[in-house]
C-alpha positions as CSV (number, residue, x, y, z in Angstrom):
1,M,-37.3,6.9,-31.4
2,S,-38.9,8.5,-34.4
3,R,-37.3,11.4,-36.2
4,R,-40.1,13.7,-35.2
5,L,-39.8,12.8,-31.5
6,A,-36.1,13.2,-31.6
7,L,-36.4,16.7,-33.1
8,S,-38.9,17.6,-30.4
9,A,-36.5,16.5,-27.7
10,I,-33.7,18.5,-29.3
11,A,-35.9,21.6,-29.5
12,A,-36.8,21.3,-25.9
13,S,-33.2,21.0,-24.9
14,V,-32.3,24.2,-26.8
15,A,-35.2,26.1,-25.1
16,L,-34.1,25.1,-21.6
17,G,-30.4,25.8,-22.2
18,A,-27.3,23.6,-22.0
19,A,-27.2,23.7,-18.2
20,T,-30.5,21.8,-17.8
21,A,-30.9,18.2,-19.0
22,V,-34.1,17.3,-20.7
23,P,-35.3,13.7,-21.0
24,A,-35.6,12.6,-24.6
25,A,-39.4,12.0,-24.2
26,T,-40.1,15.6,-23.1
27,S,-41.8,17.5,-25.9
28,A,-41.6,21.3,-26.5
29,A,-45.3,21.5,-25.5
30,D,-44.3,20.4,-21.9
31,D,-41.3,22.8,-21.6
32,P,-42.0,25.2,-18.7
33,L,-39.4,27.6,-19.9
34,M,-41.0,28.3,-23.3
35,S,-39.4,31.5,-24.5
36,S,-41.2,34.3,-26.3
37,M,-41.1,38.0,-27.0
38,S,-44.1,40.2,-26.5
39,I,-45.5,43.6,-26.0
40,V,-48.7,44.6,-24.2
41,G,-50.3,48.0,-24.7
42,V,-53.4,50.2,-24.2
43,D,-55.0,53.0,-26.2
44,M,-56.6,55.3,-23.6
45,E,-58.8,57.1,-26.2
46,T,-60.5,54.1,-27.7
47,G,-60.2,51.8,-24.6
48,D,-58.4,49.2,-26.7
49,V,-56.1,46.9,-24.7
50,G,-54.0,44.2,-26.3
51,I,-50.9,42.1,-26.9
52,A,-48.6,41.1,-29.8
53,L,-46.3,38.0,-29.3
54,A,-44.1,35.8,-31.2
55,S,-42.0,32.7,-30.4
56,K,-40.1,29.7,-31.9
57,F,-42.9,27.6,-30.4
58,F,-45.8,25.9,-32.0
59,A,-49.3,27.5,-31.4
60,V,-47.9,29.9,-28.8
61,G,-50.9,32.3,-28.9
62,P,-53.3,30.5,-26.6
63,I,-50.6,29.6,-24.0
64,A,-49.1,33.0,-23.2
65,T,-51.6,35.8,-24.0
66,F,-54.3,37.0,-21.7
67,V,-56.5,40.1,-22.4
68,R,-59.7,41.4,-20.9
69,A,-61.7,44.5,-22.0
70,G,-61.7,47.3,-19.5
71,V,-59.1,45.5,-17.4
72,G,-55.8,45.0,-19.1
73,A,-53.4,42.6,-20.9
74,V,-50.9,40.1,-19.5
75,A,-48.1,38.1,-21.3
76,V,-46.5,35.2,-19.4
77,M,-43.2,33.9,-20.6
78,G,-39.8,32.5,-19.6
79,G,-40.9,29.9,-17.0
80,G,-43.7,32.0,-15.6
81,P,-47.0,30.4,-14.2
82,F,-49.0,30.3,-17.4
83,K,-52.1,29.0,-15.6
84,E,-52.2,32.2,-13.6
85,G,-52.7,34.7,-16.4
86,E,-56.4,34.9,-15.9
87,R,-55.9,35.3,-12.1
88,L,-53.6,38.2,-12.7
89,L,-56.4,39.8,-14.7
90,D,-58.9,39.1,-11.9
91,W,-56.6,40.9,-9.5
92,L,-56.3,43.9,-11.8
93,A,-60.1,44.0,-12.1
94,E,-60.2,44.1,-8.3
95,G,-58.1,47.3,-8.5
96,L,-54.6,46.1,-7.8
97,T,-51.8,47.8,-9.6
98,P,-49.4,45.8,-11.7
99,A,-46.8,45.9,-9.0
100,Q,-49.3,44.8,-6.4
101,A,-50.5,41.9,-8.6
102,L,-46.9,40.7,-9.1
103,A,-46.2,41.0,-5.4
104,R,-49.3,38.8,-4.7
105,L,-48.1,36.3,-7.3
106,R,-44.7,36.1,-5.8
107,G,-46.3,35.1,-2.5
108,V,-47.3,31.9,-4.3
109,Y,-44.4,31.3,-6.7
110,P,-40.7,31.9,-5.9
111,D,-40.0,32.6,-9.5
112,T,-42.7,34.3,-11.6
113,G,-40.6,34.0,-14.8
114,Q,-41.1,36.8,-17.3
115,I,-44.4,38.8,-17.3
116,N,-45.6,41.9,-19.0
117,I,-48.6,43.7,-17.6
118,V,-50.6,46.8,-18.7
119,T,-53.9,48.0,-17.3
120,A,-56.8,49.7,-19.0
121,A,-55.8,52.8,-17.0
122,G,-52.4,52.8,-18.5
123,D,-50.3,51.5,-15.7
124,S,-47.6,49.1,-16.8
125,L,-44.8,46.8,-15.6
126,S,-42.4,44.1,-16.8
127,T,-40.4,41.6,-14.8
128,T,-37.8,39.0,-15.7
129,G,-37.0,36.1,-13.4
130,P,-33.6,34.6,-12.9
131,N,-34.4,31.3,-14.6
132,A,-35.4,32.8,-18.0
133,S,-32.9,31.9,-20.7
134,Q,-30.4,34.4,-22.1
135,W,-30.6,36.8,-23.8
136,K,-33.4,38.1,-21.6
137,G,-34.7,41.5,-20.7
138,H,-37.6,43.9,-20.5
139,R,-38.7,47.5,-20.9
140,F,-41.8,49.3,-20.0
141,G,-43.1,52.8,-20.3
142,P,-46.3,54.9,-20.6
143,R,-49.1,52.5,-21.6
144,Y,-46.9,49.5,-22.7
145,A,-44.6,46.8,-21.4
146,A,-42.3,44.6,-23.5
147,A,-40.0,41.7,-22.8
148,G,-38.4,38.6,-24.2
149,N,-36.0,35.8,-23.6
150,I,-33.7,33.7,-25.8
151,L,-33.5,36.9,-27.9
152,A,-30.8,38.0,-30.4
153,G,-29.8,40.7,-27.9
154,P,-30.9,43.8,-26.0
155,Q,-31.7,45.6,-29.3
156,V,-34.8,43.5,-29.6
157,V,-36.5,44.8,-26.5
158,E,-35.3,48.3,-27.3
159,A,-37.0,48.0,-30.8
160,F,-40.2,47.1,-29.1
161,G,-40.2,50.2,-26.9
162,D,-38.9,52.6,-29.6
163,S,-41.5,51.6,-32.1
164,F,-44.5,51.8,-29.7
165,E,-43.4,55.1,-28.2
166,G,-42.7,56.4,-31.7
167,S,-46.2,55.6,-33.0
168,A,-47.9,57.4,-30.1
169,T,-48.9,60.4,-32.2
170,M,-49.7,58.6,-35.5
171,N,-53.4,58.1,-34.9
172,L,-53.1,54.3,-35.6
173,P,-55.2,51.6,-34.1
174,L,-53.7,49.8,-31.2
175,A,-53.5,46.6,-33.1
176,E,-51.4,48.3,-35.8
177,R,-49.1,49.9,-33.2
178,L,-48.6,46.5,-31.4
179,L,-47.9,44.7,-34.7
180,R,-45.4,47.4,-35.8
181,A,-43.6,47.0,-32.5
182,L,-43.5,43.2,-33.0
183,E,-42.2,43.7,-36.5
184,A,-39.5,46.1,-35.3
185,A,-38.4,43.6,-32.7
186,D,-38.3,40.8,-35.2
187,A,-36.3,42.9,-37.6
188,A,-33.8,43.6,-34.8
189,G,-33.2,39.9,-34.5
190,G,-36.2,38.6,-32.6
191,D,-36.2,35.1,-31.1
192,A,-32.6,33.8,-31.5
193,R,-34.0,30.4,-32.5
194,G,-36.1,31.7,-35.4
195,R,-39.9,32.0,-36.0
196,Q,-42.8,29.7,-35.6
197,G,-45.9,31.0,-33.7
198,A,-47.3,34.6,-33.4
199,A,-50.4,36.2,-32.0
200,L,-52.3,39.5,-32.0
201,K,-55.1,40.2,-29.6
202,V,-57.1,43.4,-28.9
203,Y,-60.2,43.8,-26.7
204,R,-62.6,46.7,-26.4
205,K,-65.9,46.6,-24.6
206,G,-68.8,46.0,-27.0
207,A,-66.6,46.7,-30.1
208,G,-66.3,43.1,-31.3
209,F,-68.5,41.1,-33.6
210,A,-72.2,41.2,-32.5
211,G,-71.3,43.4,-29.5
212,T,-68.7,41.1,-28.0
213,D,-65.5,42.5,-26.4
214,L,-63.2,40.5,-28.7
215,L,-62.1,43.0,-31.3
216,V,-59.0,41.3,-32.8
217,D,-57.8,37.7,-32.2
218,L,-55.3,36.5,-34.9
219,R,-52.7,33.8,-34.6
220,V,-50.2,32.0,-36.7
221,D,-49.3,28.5,-35.3
222,D,-46.6,27.1,-37.4
223,S,-44.7,29.2,-40.0
224,A,-41.1,30.2,-40.6
225,E,-42.4,33.6,-41.4
226,A,-44.9,33.9,-38.5
227,V,-44.6,37.7,-38.0
228,G,-45.1,38.4,-41.7
229,D,-48.0,36.0,-41.9
230,L,-49.5,37.8,-38.9
231,R,-49.3,41.1,-40.8
232,G,-51.2,39.4,-43.7
233,L,-53.9,38.3,-41.4
234,W,-54.3,41.7,-39.8
235,T,-54.5,43.3,-43.3
236,E,-57.4,41.0,-44.2
237,W,-59.1,41.5,-40.9
238,A,-59.0,45.3,-41.3
239,F,-60.7,44.9,-44.7
240,H,-63.4,42.5,-43.8
241,H,-64.2,43.2,-40.1
242,L,-63.2,46.6,-39.0
243,Y,-65.1,48.3,-41.9
244,G,-67.8,45.8,-42.7
245,V,-67.9,42.0,-42.9
246,G,-68.2,40.6,-46.3
247,Y,-67.3,43.6,-48.4
248,Q,-64.4,43.9,-50.8
249,P,-62.4,47.2,-50.8
250,I,-62.1,49.6,-53.7
251,E,-58.4,49.5,-54.6
252,Q,-56.6,49.8,-57.9
253,S,-59.8,49.7,-59.9
254,Q,-61.7,52.0,-62.3
255,G,-65.2,53.1,-63.0
256,A,-67.9,55.4,-61.8
257,D,-67.4,54.6,-58.1
258,V,-63.7,55.7,-58.4
259,A,-64.7,58.9,-60.2
260,Q,-67.1,59.7,-57.4
261,V,-64.3,59.1,-54.8
262,Q,-62.0,61.5,-56.8
263,Q,-64.7,64.1,-56.8
264,H,-65.1,63.8,-53.0
265,L,-61.4,64.0,-52.5
266,R,-61.2,67.2,-54.6
267,A,-64.1,68.7,-52.6
268,L,-62.2,68.1,-49.4
269,G,-58.9,69.5,-50.8
270,Y,-57.0,66.2,-51.0
271,L,-56.9,66.3,-54.8
272,A,-56.3,69.4,-57.0
273,A,-58.4,69.9,-60.2
274,T,-55.1,70.5,-62.0
275,E,-53.9,67.0,-61.3
276,R,-54.1,65.7,-64.9
277,T,-53.6,62.1,-64.0
278,V,-56.9,62.3,-62.1
279,F,-58.9,65.0,-63.9
280,D,-59.1,65.8,-67.6
281,E,-58.9,69.4,-69.0
282,Q,-62.5,70.0,-68.3
283,G,-62.1,68.9,-64.7
284,A,-64.0,65.6,-65.1
285,P,-62.6,62.8,-63.0
286,R,-60.9,60.0,-65.1
287,G,-62.2,57.3,-62.8
288,L,-58.9,55.4,-62.6
289,F,-57.7,54.5,-59.1
290,N,-54.1,55.5,-59.8
291,D,-51.1,56.4,-57.5
292,A,-52.3,60.0,-57.1
293,T,-55.7,58.9,-56.0
294,A,-54.3,56.3,-53.7
295,A,-52.0,58.8,-52.0
296,A,-55.0,61.2,-51.5
297,V,-57.0,58.4,-50.0
298,V,-54.2,57.6,-47.6
299,R,-53.9,61.3,-46.5
300,W,-57.7,61.5,-45.9
301,K,-57.8,58.3,-44.0
302,R,-54.9,59.3,-41.7
303,D,-56.5,62.7,-41.0
304,T,-59.8,60.9,-40.2
305,K,-58.0,58.4,-37.9
306,L,-58.6,55.4,-40.0
307,D,-55.9,53.0,-41.1
308,G,-53.0,54.1,-43.3
309,G,-53.8,52.0,-46.3
310,P,-55.2,53.0,-49.7
311,S,-58.3,50.8,-49.6
312,L,-61.9,52.0,-49.3
313,V,-64.8,49.9,-48.1
314,P,-68.5,50.8,-47.9
315,S,-68.4,52.4,-44.4
316,M,-65.4,54.6,-45.5
317,L,-67.2,55.6,-48.7
318,R,-70.2,56.7,-46.7
319,Q,-68.0,58.7,-44.4
320,L,-66.1,60.3,-47.3
321,E,-69.3,61.2,-49.1
322,A,-70.8,62.8,-45.9
323,A,-67.6,64.8,-45.4
324,A,-67.6,66.0,-49.0
325,R,-71.3,67.0,-48.8
326,A,-70.8,68.9,-45.6
327,R,-67.9,70.8,-47.3
328,S,-69.8,71.4,-50.6
329,P,-73.5,71.7,-50.0
330,G,-74.2,72.6,-53.6
331,P,-75.5,75.8,-55.3
332,K,-78.0,77.8,-53.4
333,P,-81.4,78.6,-55.0
């Protein structure tokens, strides 16, 4: 047996637990009890519905995550029927509640494993089957459901829920809220075996590229820092897709464009003319994107329900300019 095959067999044995024997030729990809941790959620204002998931499992994203715009999101884990994820969404689209959809699934499978469900209407439910590996557990609440197995402990699931509930009033995109919840769960111990794959998906009707429903679909297949790498992908996606494909952001630079931004922020009350690191004694903007300017940008973006970062891309600049012009129409004749 090759070293690579032997390691795969060992990994599968750990995933199944000591009580279940696994033939040496069984690979992790064939393991029906693949463990994960995940959260599904919905933003009722935007219509966004999505999922964030991580596991010590190669390329976990396509296997366990199912999302459909206007319908809901489903995560299947812990020995659940992965092939039925789309059927669960079909049943939700027919009008079944999460509880009704799970009841119908249990009519086919004696053990449905571990499943998270949230609907576009905000209904949610989690379930954990008896054969999922310890530690296992779930938590669900308004507009979200979270669960996991082979976790470091109950604090992981609690971190999922605490984070998502705590971000409800922060005016953040659903993808950001889901990712923050995943990061909190990972920081609380996450998958007891370590990190490997992670995924972030958000759907909204007509909001994706060229009018598709797929708004965000990011995945890390094989990394010891999968959750951190997923954060990096989300940051890049927000720069290049959410606010305009192909444009680089204004951040930590200098010049006439930065001076214009500073003038707009002053007109809107986010910068004071007496801020000498930004304006000179005559009130002229210095045109340097320094810490004070970045902090003002962050405040404006949060108030405008954009992301919480200091970067500005063309669509943001147009929005900032329009707001400043509306506030300061100029001298009357």
